[in-house]
Jmol script that loads the backbone (N, CA, C; Angstrom):
load data "model"
ATOM      1  N   MET A   1       3.775  -9.686 -26.233  1.00  0.00           N
ATOM      2  CA  MET A   1       4.612  -8.526 -25.975  1.00  0.00           C
ATOM      3  C   MET A   1       3.875  -7.572 -25.046  1.00  0.00           C
ATOM      4  N   GLY A   2       4.602  -6.987 -24.127  1.00  0.00           N
ATOM      5  CA  GLY A   2       4.008  -6.095 -23.150  1.00  0.00           C
ATOM      6  C   GLY A   2       3.753  -4.704 -23.699  1.00  0.00           C
ATOM      7  N   ALA A   3       3.157  -3.906 -22.871  1.00  0.00           N
ATOM      8  CA  ALA A   3       2.824  -2.525 -23.223  1.00  0.00           C
ATOM      9  C   ALA A   3       3.962  -1.589 -22.844  1.00  0.00           C
ATOM     10  N   ARG A   4       3.926  -0.396 -23.419  1.00  0.00           N
ATOM     11  CA  ARG A   4       4.852   0.674 -23.035  1.00  0.00           C
ATOM     12  C   ARG A   4       4.103   1.555 -22.046  1.00  0.00           C
ATOM     13  N   ILE A   5       4.610   1.639 -20.824  1.00  0.00           N
ATOM     14  CA  ILE A   5       3.924   2.347 -19.746  1.00  0.00           C
ATOM     15  C   ILE A   5       4.838   3.426 -19.192  1.00  0.00           C
ATOM     16  N   LEU A   6       4.336   4.648 -19.173  1.00  0.00           N
ATOM     17  CA  LEU A   6       5.062   5.753 -18.558  1.00  0.00           C
ATOM     18  C   LEU A   6       4.666   5.826 -17.091  1.00  0.00           C
ATOM     19  N   VAL A   7       5.653   5.703 -16.216  1.00  0.00           N
ATOM     20  CA  VAL A   7       5.428   5.808 -14.776  1.00  0.00           C
ATOM     21  C   VAL A   7       5.955   7.164 -14.333  1.00  0.00           C
ATOM     22  N   THR A   8       5.064   7.997 -13.814  1.00  0.00           N
ATOM     23  CA  THR A   8       5.437   9.313 -13.317  1.00  0.00           C
ATOM     24  C   THR A   8       5.395   9.261 -11.801  1.00  0.00           C
ATOM     25  N   GLU A   9       6.556   9.268 -11.192  1.00  0.00           N
ATOM     26  CA  GLU A   9       6.683   9.069  -9.744  1.00  0.00           C
ATOM     27  C   GLU A   9       7.966   9.734  -9.265  1.00  0.00           C
ATOM     28  N   ASP A  10       7.870  10.549  -8.216  1.00  0.00           N
ATOM     29  CA  ASP A  10       9.057  11.234  -7.706  1.00  0.00           C
ATOM     30  C   ASP A  10       9.705  10.530  -6.512  1.00  0.00           C
ATOM     31  N   ASP A  11       9.036   9.554  -5.931  1.00  0.00           N
ATOM     32  CA  ASP A  11       9.613   8.828  -4.799  1.00  0.00           C
ATOM     33  C   ASP A  11      10.421   7.647  -5.334  1.00  0.00           C
ATOM     34  N   PRO A  12      11.733   7.610  -5.076  1.00  0.00           N
ATOM     35  CA  PRO A  12      12.575   6.552  -5.643  1.00  0.00           C
ATOM     36  C   PRO A  12      12.149   5.131  -5.248  1.00  0.00           C
ATOM     37  N   GLN A  13      11.693   4.941  -4.027  1.00  0.00           N
ATOM     38  CA  GLN A  13      11.275   3.597  -3.593  1.00  0.00           C
ATOM     39  C   GLN A  13      10.009   3.151  -4.317  1.00  0.00           C
ATOM     40  N   ASN A  14       9.027   4.048  -4.412  1.00  0.00           N
ATOM     41  CA  ASN A  14       7.801   3.713  -5.145  1.00  0.00           C
ATOM     42  C   ASN A  14       8.105   3.445  -6.611  1.00  0.00           C
ATOM     43  N   LEU A  15       8.965   4.288  -7.195  1.00  0.00           N
ATOM     44  CA  LEU A  15       9.324   4.122  -8.600  1.00  0.00           C
ATOM     45  C   LEU A  15       9.995   2.770  -8.824  1.00  0.00           C
ATOM     46  N   TYR A  16      10.912   2.408  -7.952  1.00  0.00           N
ATOM     47  CA  TYR A  16      11.611   1.122  -8.080  1.00  0.00           C
ATOM     48  C   TYR A  16      10.617  -0.040  -8.052  1.00  0.00           C
ATOM     49  N   LEU A  17       9.697  -0.026  -7.091  1.00  0.00           N
ATOM     50  CA  LEU A  17       8.741  -1.114  -6.945  1.00  0.00           C
ATOM     51  C   LEU A  17       7.824  -1.214  -8.160  1.00  0.00           C
ATOM     52  N   VAL A  18       7.262  -0.100  -8.586  1.00  0.00           N
ATOM     53  CA  VAL A  18       6.348  -0.097  -9.735  1.00  0.00           C
ATOM     54  C   VAL A  18       7.083  -0.563 -10.989  1.00  0.00           C
ATOM     55  N   LYS A  19       8.268  -0.032 -11.211  1.00  0.00           N
ATOM     56  CA  LYS A  19       9.069  -0.407 -12.385  1.00  0.00           C
ATOM     57  C   LYS A  19       9.397  -1.903 -12.350  1.00  0.00           C
ATOM     58  N   PHE A  20       9.814  -2.394 -11.211  1.00  0.00           N
ATOM     59  CA  PHE A  20      10.141  -3.813 -11.066  1.00  0.00           C
ATOM     60  C   PHE A  20       8.937  -4.705 -11.382  1.00  0.00           C
ATOM     61  N   LEU A  21       7.793  -4.385 -10.807  1.00  0.00           N
ATOM     62  CA  LEU A  21       6.601  -5.203 -11.017  1.00  0.00           C
ATOM     63  C   LEU A  21       6.170  -5.209 -12.484  1.00  0.00           C
ATOM     64  N   LEU A  22       6.179  -4.043 -13.114  1.00  0.00           N
ATOM     65  CA  LEU A  22       5.737  -3.958 -14.505  1.00  0.00           C
ATOM     66  C   LEU A  22       6.728  -4.637 -15.451  1.00  0.00           C
ATOM     67  N   GLU A  23       8.015  -4.395 -15.244  1.00  0.00           N
ATOM     68  CA  GLU A  23       9.016  -5.025 -16.101  1.00  0.00           C
ATOM     69  C   GLU A  23       9.033  -6.538 -15.914  1.00  0.00           C
ATOM     70  N   SER A  24       8.812  -6.998 -14.689  1.00  0.00           N
ATOM     71  CA  SER A  24       8.763  -8.439 -14.425  1.00  0.00           C
ATOM     72  C   SER A  24       7.596  -9.106 -15.143  1.00  0.00           C
ATOM     73  N   SER A  25       6.585  -8.306 -15.475  1.00  0.00           N
ATOM     74  CA  SER A  25       5.416  -8.824 -16.194  1.00  0.00           C
ATOM     75  C   SER A  25       5.525  -8.610 -17.702  1.00  0.00           C
ATOM     76  N   GLY A  26       6.693  -8.171 -18.160  1.00  0.00           N
ATOM     77  CA  GLY A  26       6.930  -8.050 -19.591  1.00  0.00           C
ATOM     78  C   GLY A  26       6.638  -6.697 -20.205  1.00  0.00           C
ATOM     79  N   HIS A  27       6.378  -5.698 -19.382  1.00  0.00           N
ATOM     80  CA  HIS A  27       6.084  -4.366 -19.912  1.00  0.00           C
ATOM     81  C   HIS A  27       7.359  -3.525 -20.001  1.00  0.00           C
ATOM     82  N   GLU A  28       7.382  -2.615 -20.967  1.00  0.00           N
ATOM     83  CA  GLU A  28       8.467  -1.641 -21.071  1.00  0.00           C
ATOM     84  C   GLU A  28       8.064  -0.423 -20.249  1.00  0.00           C
ATOM     85  N   VAL A  29       8.968   0.037 -19.386  1.00  0.00           N
ATOM     86  CA  VAL A  29       8.648   1.158 -18.505  1.00  0.00           C
ATOM     87  C   VAL A  29       9.476   2.375 -18.890  1.00  0.00           C
ATOM     88  N   LEU A  30       8.775   3.476 -19.145  1.00  0.00           N
ATOM     89  CA  LEU A  30       9.383   4.791 -19.319  1.00  0.00           C
ATOM     90  C   LEU A  30       9.196   5.520 -17.997  1.00  0.00           C
ATOM     91  N   VAL A  31      10.081   6.457 -17.673  1.00  0.00           N
ATOM     92  CA  VAL A  31      10.051   7.091 -16.360  1.00  0.00           C
ATOM     93  C   VAL A  31      10.058   8.608 -16.485  1.00  0.00           C
ATOM     94  N   ALA A  32       9.261   9.254 -15.633  1.00  0.00           N
ATOM     95  CA  ALA A  32       9.304  10.705 -15.439  1.00  0.00           C
ATOM     96  C   ALA A  32       9.202  10.954 -13.940  1.00  0.00           C
ATOM     97  N   THR A  33       9.919  11.952 -13.450  1.00  0.00           N
ATOM     98  CA  THR A  33       9.918  12.223 -12.010  1.00  0.00           C
ATOM     99  C   THR A  33       9.218  13.521 -11.631  1.00  0.00           C
ATOM    100  N   ASP A  34       8.653  14.223 -12.608  1.00  0.00           N
ATOM    101  CA  ASP A  34       7.824  15.396 -12.321  1.00  0.00           C
ATOM    102  C   ASP A  34       6.834  15.583 -13.457  1.00  0.00           C
ATOM    103  N   GLY A  35       5.876  16.467 -13.258  1.00  0.00           N
ATOM    104  CA  GLY A  35       4.816  16.654 -14.234  1.00  0.00           C
ATOM    105  C   GLY A  35       5.286  17.179 -15.577  1.00  0.00           C
ATOM    106  N   GLU A  36       6.237  18.105 -15.570  1.00  0.00           N
ATOM    107  CA  GLU A  36       6.745  18.650 -16.831  1.00  0.00           C
ATOM    108  C   GLU A  36       7.416  17.562 -17.652  1.00  0.00           C
ATOM    109  N   GLU A  37       8.217  16.729 -16.991  1.00  0.00           N
ATOM    110  CA  GLU A  37       8.881  15.630 -17.684  1.00  0.00           C
ATOM    111  C   GLU A  37       7.846  14.624 -18.202  1.00  0.00           C
ATOM    112  N   ALA A  38       6.803  14.390 -17.432  1.00  0.00           N
ATOM    113  CA  ALA A  38       5.754  13.455 -17.860  1.00  0.00           C
ATOM    114  C   ALA A  38       5.098  13.924 -19.155  1.00  0.00           C
ATOM    115  N   VAL A  39       4.782  15.196 -19.240  1.00  0.00           N
ATOM    116  CA  VAL A  39       4.169  15.740 -20.454  1.00  0.00           C
ATOM    117  C   VAL A  39       5.114  15.572 -21.637  1.00  0.00           C
ATOM    118  N   SER A  40       6.368  15.911 -21.433  1.00  0.00           N
ATOM    119  CA  SER A  40       7.362  15.814 -22.502  1.00  0.00           C
ATOM    120  C   SER A  40       7.546  14.374 -22.979  1.00  0.00           C
ATOM    121  N   VAL A  41       7.719  13.442 -22.039  1.00  0.00           N
ATOM    122  CA  VAL A  41       7.935  12.036 -22.401  1.00  0.00           C
ATOM    123  C   VAL A  41       6.679  11.459 -23.056  1.00  0.00           C
ATOM    124  N   ALA A  42       5.510  11.760 -22.520  1.00  0.00           N
ATOM    125  CA  ALA A  42       4.270  11.221 -23.086  1.00  0.00           C
ATOM    126  C   ALA A  42       4.068  11.704 -24.519  1.00  0.00           C
ATOM    127  N   ARG A  43       4.335  12.978 -24.759  1.00  0.00           N
ATOM    128  CA  ARG A  43       4.173  13.514 -26.115  1.00  0.00           C
ATOM    129  C   ARG A  43       5.186  12.898 -27.077  1.00  0.00           C
ATOM    130  N   ALA A  44       6.412  12.730 -26.636  1.00  0.00           N
ATOM    131  CA  ALA A  44       7.462  12.214 -27.513  1.00  0.00           C
ATOM    132  C   ALA A  44       7.335  10.712 -27.757  1.00  0.00           C
ATOM    133  N   GLU A  45       6.967   9.969 -26.731  1.00  0.00           N
ATOM    134  CA  GLU A  45       7.000   8.508 -26.800  1.00  0.00           C
ATOM    135  C   GLU A  45       5.646   7.853 -27.065  1.00  0.00           C
ATOM    136  N   GLN A  46       4.548   8.572 -26.827  1.00  0.00           N
ATOM    137  CA  GLN A  46       3.200   8.032 -27.015  1.00  0.00           C
ATOM    138  C   GLN A  46       3.060   6.627 -26.404  1.00  0.00           C
ATOM    139  N   PRO A  47       3.239   6.517 -25.087  1.00  0.00           N
ATOM    140  CA  PRO A  47       3.105   5.201 -24.448  1.00  0.00           C
ATOM    141  C   PRO A  47       1.668   4.704 -24.520  1.00  0.00           C
ATOM    142  N   ASP A  48       1.498   3.425 -24.210  1.00  0.00           N
ATOM    143  CA  ASP A  48       0.161   2.835 -24.206  1.00  0.00           C
ATOM    144  C   ASP A  48      -0.657   3.285 -23.004  1.00  0.00           C
ATOM    145  N   LEU A  49       0.031   3.689 -21.930  1.00  0.00           N
ATOM    146  CA  LEU A  49      -0.627   4.057 -20.677  1.00  0.00           C
ATOM    147  C   LEU A  49       0.305   4.939 -19.873  1.00  0.00           C
ATOM    148  N   VAL A  50      -0.272   5.881 -19.127  1.00  0.00           N
ATOM    149  CA  VAL A  50       0.499   6.708 -18.203  1.00  0.00           C
ATOM    150  C   VAL A  50      -0.017   6.454 -16.793  1.00  0.00           C
ATOM    151  N   LEU A  51       0.896   6.120 -15.884  1.00  0.00           N
ATOM    152  CA  LEU A  51       0.586   6.084 -14.448  1.00  0.00           C
ATOM    153  C   LEU A  51       1.088   7.397 -13.883  1.00  0.00           C
ATOM    154  N   MET A  52       0.195   8.173 -13.261  1.00  0.00           N
ATOM    155  CA  MET A  52       0.508   9.540 -12.863  1.00  0.00           C
ATOM    156  C   MET A  52       0.347   9.744 -11.358  1.00  0.00           C
ATOM    157  N   ASP A  53       1.464   9.973 -10.680  1.00  0.00           N
ATOM    158  CA  ASP A  53       1.391  10.420  -9.298  1.00  0.00           C
ATOM    159  C   ASP A  53       0.781  11.824  -9.342  1.00  0.00           C
ATOM    160  N   MET A  54      -0.014  12.171  -8.376  1.00  0.00           N
ATOM    161  CA  MET A  54      -0.674  13.475  -8.414  1.00  0.00           C
ATOM    162  C   MET A  54       0.110  14.560  -7.674  1.00  0.00           C
ATOM    163  N   LEU A  55       0.921  14.170  -6.719  1.00  0.00           N
ATOM    164  CA  LEU A  55       1.725  15.125  -5.952  1.00  0.00           C
ATOM    165  C   LEU A  55       3.157  15.029  -6.459  1.00  0.00           C
ATOM    166  N   LEU A  56       3.525  15.963  -7.346  1.00  0.00           N
ATOM    167  CA  LEU A  56       4.827  15.953  -8.003  1.00  0.00           C
ATOM    168  C   LEU A  56       5.483  17.322  -7.915  1.00  0.00           C
ATOM    169  N   PRO A  57       6.808  17.381  -8.000  1.00  0.00           N
ATOM    170  CA  PRO A  57       7.484  18.677  -8.033  1.00  0.00           C
ATOM    171  C   PRO A  57       7.301  19.365  -9.390  1.00  0.00           C
ATOM    172  N   ARG A  58       7.519  20.640  -9.428  1.00  0.00           N
ATOM    173  CA  ARG A  58       7.489  21.506 -10.617  1.00  0.00           C
ATOM    174  C   ARG A  58       6.111  21.632 -11.243  1.00  0.00           C
ATOM    175  N   MET A  59       5.438  20.558 -11.518  1.00  0.00           N
ATOM    176  CA  MET A  59       4.071  20.570 -12.040  1.00  0.00           C
ATOM    177  C   MET A  59       3.385  19.329 -11.495  1.00  0.00           C
ATOM    178  N   ASP A  60       2.237  19.522 -10.840  1.00  0.00           N
ATOM    179  CA  ASP A  60       1.581  18.354 -10.239  1.00  0.00           C
ATOM    180  C   ASP A  60       0.897  17.491 -11.299  1.00  0.00           C
ATOM    181  N   GLY A  61       0.460  16.327 -10.877  1.00  0.00           N
ATOM    182  CA  GLY A  61      -0.172  15.382 -11.784  1.00  0.00           C
ATOM    183  C   GLY A  61      -1.492  15.863 -12.342  1.00  0.00           C
ATOM    184  N   TYR A  62      -2.195  16.696 -11.584  1.00  0.00           N
ATOM    185  CA  TYR A  62      -3.463  17.256 -12.076  1.00  0.00           C
ATOM    186  C   TYR A  62      -3.212  18.094 -13.332  1.00  0.00           C
ATOM    187  N   GLU A  63      -2.247  19.004 -13.236  1.00  0.00           N
ATOM    188  CA  GLU A  63      -1.949  19.890 -14.359  1.00  0.00           C
ATOM    189  C   GLU A  63      -1.373  19.101 -15.535  1.00  0.00           C
ATOM    190  N   ALA A  64      -0.473  18.176 -15.264  1.00  0.00           N
ATOM    191  CA  ALA A  64       0.105  17.365 -16.334  1.00  0.00           C
ATOM    192  C   ALA A  64      -0.992  16.581 -17.061  1.00  0.00           C
ATOM    193  N   THR A  65      -1.934  16.036 -16.313  1.00  0.00           N
ATOM    194  CA  THR A  65      -3.048  15.294 -16.919  1.00  0.00           C
ATOM    195  C   THR A  65      -3.905  16.209 -17.771  1.00  0.00           C
ATOM    196  N   ARG A  66      -4.250  17.394 -17.243  1.00  0.00           N
ATOM    197  CA  ARG A  66      -5.070  18.340 -18.019  1.00  0.00           C
ATOM    198  C   ARG A  66      -4.381  18.710 -19.334  1.00  0.00           C
ATOM    199  N   ILE A  67      -3.072  18.939 -19.276  1.00  0.00           N
ATOM    200  CA  ILE A  67      -2.326  19.308 -20.488  1.00  0.00           C
ATOM    201  C   ILE A  67      -2.364  18.168 -21.492  1.00  0.00           C
ATOM    202  N   LEU A  68      -2.068  16.957 -21.050  1.00  0.00           N
ATOM    203  CA  LEU A  68      -2.055  15.819 -21.965  1.00  0.00           C
ATOM    204  C   LEU A  68      -3.441  15.548 -22.542  1.00  0.00           C
ATOM    205  N   LYS A  69      -4.472  15.675 -21.736  1.00  0.00           N
ATOM    206  CA  LYS A  69      -5.830  15.407 -22.218  1.00  0.00           C
ATOM    207  C   LYS A  69      -6.333  16.494 -23.167  1.00  0.00           C
ATOM    208  N   SER A  70      -5.694  17.664 -23.144  1.00  0.00           N
ATOM    209  CA  SER A  70      -6.107  18.734 -24.051  1.00  0.00           C
ATOM    210  C   SER A  70      -5.373  18.677 -25.393  1.00  0.00           C
ATOM    211  N   ASP A  71      -4.389  17.801 -25.523  1.00  0.00           N
ATOM    212  CA  ASP A  71      -3.668  17.654 -26.788  1.00  0.00           C
ATOM    213  C   ASP A  71      -4.629  17.211 -27.888  1.00  0.00           C
ATOM    214  N   PRO A  72      -4.439  17.710 -29.103  1.00  0.00           N
ATOM    215  CA  PRO A  72      -5.329  17.314 -30.194  1.00  0.00           C
ATOM    216  C   PRO A  72      -5.095  15.884 -30.677  1.00  0.00           C
ATOM    217  N   ALA A  73      -3.900  15.357 -30.473  1.00  0.00           N
ATOM    218  CA  ALA A  73      -3.601  13.987 -30.913  1.00  0.00           C
ATOM    219  C   ALA A  73      -4.329  12.991 -30.002  1.00  0.00           C
ATOM    220  N   PRO A  74      -4.528  11.767 -30.485  1.00  0.00           N
ATOM    221  CA  PRO A  74      -5.131  10.751 -29.614  1.00  0.00           C
ATOM    222  C   PRO A  74      -4.322  10.610 -28.323  1.00  0.00           C
ATOM    223  N   VAL A  75      -5.016  10.513 -27.230  1.00  0.00           N
ATOM    224  CA  VAL A  75      -4.361  10.503 -25.924  1.00  0.00           C
ATOM    225  C   VAL A  75      -4.487   9.113 -25.301  1.00  0.00           C
ATOM    226  N   MET A  76      -3.381   8.673 -24.733  1.00  0.00           N
ATOM    227  CA  MET A  76      -3.359   7.392 -24.041  1.00  0.00           C
ATOM    228  C   MET A  76      -4.112   7.505 -22.718  1.00  0.00           C
ATOM    229  N   PRO A  77      -4.581   6.387 -22.168  1.00  0.00           N
ATOM    230  CA  PRO A  77      -5.214   6.444 -20.856  1.00  0.00           C
ATOM    231  C   PRO A  77      -4.215   6.932 -19.806  1.00  0.00           C
ATOM    232  N   ILE A  78      -4.715   7.710 -18.867  1.00  0.00           N
ATOM    233  CA  ILE A  78      -3.910   8.193 -17.743  1.00  0.00           C
ATOM    234  C   ILE A  78      -4.589   7.716 -16.466  1.00  0.00           C
ATOM    235  N   VAL A  79      -3.830   7.012 -15.644  1.00  0.00           N
ATOM    236  CA  VAL A  79      -4.347   6.467 -14.393  1.00  0.00           C
ATOM    237  C   VAL A  79      -3.584   7.076 -13.237  1.00  0.00           C
ATOM    238  N   ALA A  80      -4.311   7.670 -12.309  1.00  0.00           N
ATOM    239  CA  ALA A  80      -3.677   8.229 -11.122  1.00  0.00           C
ATOM    240  C   ALA A  80      -3.138   7.095 -10.261  1.00  0.00           C
ATOM    241  N   LEU A  81      -1.919   7.268  -9.807  1.00  0.00           N
ATOM    242  CA  LEU A  81      -1.284   6.341  -8.880  1.00  0.00           C
ATOM    243  C   LEU A  81      -0.872   7.202  -7.702  1.00  0.00           C
ATOM    244  N   THR A  82      -1.726   7.243  -6.680  1.00  0.00           N
ATOM    245  CA  THR A  82      -1.551   8.268  -5.664  1.00  0.00           C
ATOM    246  C   THR A  82      -1.975   7.815  -4.282  1.00  0.00           C
ATOM    247  N   ALA A  83      -1.396   8.467  -3.295  1.00  0.00           N
ATOM    248  CA  ALA A  83      -1.744   8.198  -1.903  1.00  0.00           C
ATOM    249  C   ALA A  83      -2.950   9.030  -1.472  1.00  0.00           C
ATOM    250  N   TYR A  84      -3.394   9.961  -2.312  1.00  0.00           N
ATOM    251  CA  TYR A  84      -4.576  10.753  -1.962  1.00  0.00           C
ATOM    252  C   TYR A  84      -5.773   9.833  -1.777  1.00  0.00           C
ATOM    253  N   SER A  85      -6.378   9.902  -0.620  1.00  0.00           N
ATOM    254  CA  SER A  85      -7.528   9.027  -0.388  1.00  0.00           C
ATOM    255  C   SER A  85      -8.584   9.705   0.484  1.00  0.00           C
ATOM    256  N   MET A  86      -8.534  11.015   0.558  1.00  0.00           N
ATOM    257  CA  MET A  86      -9.538  11.747   1.315  1.00  0.00           C
ATOM    258  C   MET A  86     -10.822  11.846   0.492  1.00  0.00           C
ATOM    259  N   LYS A  87     -11.914  12.095   1.175  1.00  0.00           N
ATOM    260  CA  LYS A  87     -13.192  12.243   0.495  1.00  0.00           C
ATOM    261  C   LYS A  87     -13.076  13.355  -0.551  1.00  0.00           C
ATOM    262  N   GLY A  88     -13.504  13.067  -1.741  1.00  0.00           N
ATOM    263  CA  GLY A  88     -13.461  14.045  -2.824  1.00  0.00           C
ATOM    264  C   GLY A  88     -12.220  13.970  -3.689  1.00  0.00           C
ATOM    265  N   ASP A  89     -11.150  13.314  -3.206  1.00  0.00           N
ATOM    266  CA  ASP A  89      -9.917  13.232  -3.997  1.00  0.00           C
ATOM    267  C   ASP A  89     -10.137  12.452  -5.293  1.00  0.00           C
ATOM    268  N   ARG A  90     -10.832  11.335  -5.202  1.00  0.00           N
ATOM    269  CA  ARG A  90     -11.065  10.517  -6.398  1.00  0.00           C
ATOM    270  C   ARG A  90     -11.821  11.325  -7.452  1.00  0.00           C
ATOM    271  N   GLU A  91     -12.827  12.058  -7.035  1.00  0.00           N
ATOM    272  CA  GLU A  91     -13.607  12.868  -7.963  1.00  0.00           C
ATOM    273  C   GLU A  91     -12.750  13.956  -8.600  1.00  0.00           C
ATOM    274  N   ALA A  92     -11.885  14.599  -7.812  1.00  0.00           N
ATOM    275  CA  ALA A  92     -11.000  15.640  -8.341  1.00  0.00           C
ATOM    276  C   ALA A  92     -10.022  15.058  -9.355  1.00  0.00           C
ATOM    277  N   ILE A  93      -9.532  13.870  -9.075  1.00  0.00           N
ATOM    278  CA  ILE A  93      -8.609  13.201  -9.994  1.00  0.00           C
ATOM    279  C   ILE A  93      -9.312  12.884 -11.316  1.00  0.00           C
ATOM    280  N   LEU A  94     -10.518  12.380 -11.253  1.00  0.00           N
ATOM    281  CA  LEU A  94     -11.260  12.073 -12.475  1.00  0.00           C
ATOM    282  C   LEU A  94     -11.636  13.345 -13.231  1.00  0.00           C
ATOM    283  N   ARG A  95     -11.978  14.412 -12.508  1.00  0.00           N
ATOM    284  CA  ARG A  95     -12.285  15.698 -13.158  1.00  0.00           C
ATOM    285  C   ARG A  95     -11.070  16.245 -13.904  1.00  0.00           C
ATOM    286  N   ALA A  96      -9.875  15.979 -13.386  1.00  0.00           N
ATOM    287  CA  ALA A  96      -8.656  16.452 -14.051  1.00  0.00           C
ATOM    288  C   ALA A  96      -8.429  15.725 -15.372  1.00  0.00           C
ATOM    289  N   GLY A  97      -9.101  14.592 -15.567  1.00  0.00           N
ATOM    290  CA  GLY A  97      -8.993  13.870 -16.825  1.00  0.00           C
ATOM    291  C   GLY A  97      -8.438  12.464 -16.707  1.00  0.00           C
ATOM    292  N   CYS A  98      -8.102  12.036 -15.503  1.00  0.00           N
ATOM    293  CA  CYS A  98      -7.610  10.671 -15.336  1.00  0.00           C
ATOM    294  C   CYS A  98      -8.717   9.676 -15.677  1.00  0.00           C
ATOM    295  N   ASP A  99      -8.314   8.571 -16.248  1.00  0.00           N
ATOM    296  CA  ASP A  99      -9.258   7.534 -16.644  1.00  0.00           C
ATOM    297  C   ASP A  99      -9.522   6.538 -15.525  1.00  0.00           C
ATOM    298  N   GLY A 100      -8.735   6.619 -14.477  1.00  0.00           N
ATOM    299  CA  GLY A 100      -8.894   5.713 -13.347  1.00  0.00           C
ATOM    300  C   GLY A 100      -7.972   6.101 -12.215  1.00  0.00           C
ATOM    301  N   TYR A 101      -7.957   5.255 -11.196  1.00  0.00           N
ATOM    302  CA  TYR A 101      -7.319   5.596  -9.934  1.00  0.00           C
ATOM    303  C   TYR A 101      -6.829   4.315  -9.268  1.00  0.00           C
ATOM    304  N   ILE A 102      -5.547   4.254  -8.926  1.00  0.00           N
ATOM    305  CA  ILE A 102      -4.990   3.154  -8.142  1.00  0.00           C
ATOM    306  C   ILE A 102      -4.358   3.772  -6.903  1.00  0.00           C
ATOM    307  N   SER A 103      -4.767   3.290  -5.744  1.00  0.00           N
ATOM    308  CA  SER A 103      -4.291   3.857  -4.479  1.00  0.00           C
ATOM    309  C   SER A 103      -2.934   3.303  -4.081  1.00  0.00           C
ATOM    310  N   LYS A 104      -2.136   4.161  -3.458  1.00  0.00           N
ATOM    311  CA  LYS A 104      -0.896   3.749  -2.808  1.00  0.00           C
ATOM    312  C   LYS A 104      -1.181   3.652  -1.319  1.00  0.00           C
ATOM    313  N   PRO A 105      -0.523   2.806  -0.591  1.00  0.00           N
ATOM    314  CA  PRO A 105       0.521   1.919  -1.084  1.00  0.00           C
ATOM    315  C   PRO A 105      -0.079   0.826  -1.960  1.00  0.00           C
ATOM    316  N   ILE A 106       0.683   0.454  -2.982  1.00  0.00           N
ATOM    317  CA  ILE A 106       0.189  -0.563  -3.900  1.00  0.00           C
ATOM    318  C   ILE A 106       0.319  -1.951  -3.283  1.00  0.00           C
ATOM    319  N   ASP A 107      -0.533  -2.834  -3.737  1.00  0.00           N
ATOM    320  CA  ASP A 107      -0.485  -4.235  -3.326  1.00  0.00           C
ATOM    321  C   ASP A 107       0.213  -4.993  -4.448  1.00  0.00           C
ATOM    322  N   PRO A 108       1.443  -5.451  -4.234  1.00  0.00           N
ATOM    323  CA  PRO A 108       2.185  -6.124  -5.292  1.00  0.00           C
ATOM    324  C   PRO A 108       1.473  -7.348  -5.873  1.00  0.00           C
ATOM    325  N   GLU A 109       0.603  -7.971  -5.094  1.00  0.00           N
ATOM    326  CA  GLU A 109      -0.105  -9.163  -5.557  1.00  0.00           C
ATOM    327  C   GLU A 109      -1.135  -8.848  -6.645  1.00  0.00           C
ATOM    328  N   VAL A 110      -1.698  -7.658  -6.635  1.00  0.00           N
ATOM    329  CA  VAL A 110      -2.767  -7.322  -7.585  1.00  0.00           C
ATOM    330  C   VAL A 110      -2.435  -6.132  -8.483  1.00  0.00           C
ATOM    331  N   PHE A 111      -1.319  -5.466  -8.229  1.00  0.00           N
ATOM    332  CA  PHE A 111      -0.999  -4.216  -8.924  1.00  0.00           C
ATOM    333  C   PHE A 111      -0.966  -4.360 -10.447  1.00  0.00           C
ATOM    334  N   VAL A 112      -0.228  -5.333 -10.952  1.00  0.00           N
ATOM    335  CA  VAL A 112      -0.096  -5.461 -12.411  1.00  0.00           C
ATOM    336  C   VAL A 112      -1.461  -5.698 -13.052  1.00  0.00           C
ATOM    337  N   GLY A 113      -2.294  -6.502 -12.433  1.00  0.00           N
ATOM    338  CA  GLY A 113      -3.639  -6.720 -12.947  1.00  0.00           C
ATOM    339  C   GLY A 113      -4.466  -5.435 -12.966  1.00  0.00           C
ATOM    340  N   GLN A 114      -4.306  -4.625 -11.917  1.00  0.00           N
ATOM    341  CA  GLN A 114      -5.011  -3.341 -11.881  1.00  0.00           C
ATOM    342  C   GLN A 114      -4.577  -2.460 -13.048  1.00  0.00           C
ATOM    343  N   VAL A 115      -3.276  -2.396 -13.292  1.00  0.00           N
ATOM    344  CA  VAL A 115      -2.750  -1.583 -14.370  1.00  0.00           C
ATOM    345  C   VAL A 115      -3.209  -2.110 -15.720  1.00  0.00           C
ATOM    346  N   GLU A 116      -3.090  -3.417 -15.936  1.00  0.00           N
ATOM    347  CA  GLU A 116      -3.438  -4.009 -17.225  1.00  0.00           C
ATOM    348  C   GLU A 116      -4.911  -3.829 -17.575  1.00  0.00           C
ATOM    349  N   ALA A 117      -5.754  -3.656 -16.576  1.00  0.00           N
ATOM    350  CA  ALA A 117      -7.170  -3.414 -16.848  1.00  0.00           C
ATOM    351  C   ALA A 117      -7.398  -2.102 -17.610  1.00  0.00           C
ATOM    352  N   TYR A 118      -6.459  -1.177 -17.535  1.00  0.00           N
ATOM    353  CA  TYR A 118      -6.593   0.109 -18.215  1.00  0.00           C
ATOM    354  C   TYR A 118      -5.912   0.152 -19.582  1.00  0.00           C
ATOM    355  N   LEU A 119      -5.200  -0.904 -19.933  1.00  0.00           N
ATOM    356  CA  LEU A 119      -4.518  -0.910 -21.222  1.00  0.00           C
ATOM    357  C   LEU A 119      -5.524  -1.027 -22.359  1.00  0.00           C
ATOM    358  N   PRO A 120      -5.284  -0.293 -23.442  1.00  0.00           N
ATOM    359  CA  PRO A 120      -6.161  -0.430 -24.608  1.00  0.00           C
ATOM    360  C   PRO A 120      -6.155  -1.872 -25.111  1.00  0.00           C
ATOM    361  N   LYS A 121      -7.282  -2.336 -25.542  1.00  0.00           N
ATOM    362  CA  LYS A 121      -7.399  -3.718 -26.032  1.00  0.00           C
ATOM    363  C   LYS A 121      -6.748  -3.873 -27.374  1.00  0.00           C
TER     364      LYS A 121
END
end "model"
wireframe off; spacefill off
backbone 0.3
color backbone group
């Protein structure tokens, strides 16, 4: 049985591709299109993993990650899924509390394996 993965992505094309790849591999995908929704869905659903775009409307992925990581309940891994690739971006993402980083554009051939590496054993 696959994992429950929350995908936080505001771009419809990226969301479609990520959702398709994960569901095709047997995972259940929950969706949020902004940071506020991501916090709400993650708290309510307690997914196994959160994929977090960092550039989001209403509340960015940095703030959403900080909020989720400050919750007293056990927190699921949060992996940045972002096009940010400038020097220092990776460090800022990890400082915000992300457990890892997957760059966009994603490579469909290796994406699911990259994601599954962050799933709790």
